[in-house]
C-alpha angles and dihedrals in degrees: 000000000000099000094096096031096047096074090056092050094046091056089059091231121139112254117199113242090237091063094045092048093046091051091048092048091047092052093044091048093049091048092050091049091053095036090237120154116229120226 
């Protein structure tokens, strides 16, 4: 899940939970659509 979120965390900048959740949901949704297991 962390591939898109990680760059934000590494910069040390605050990322609103809404953005983090939306990114996580987007990645989870894409993975489910493609039947890909996340690490």
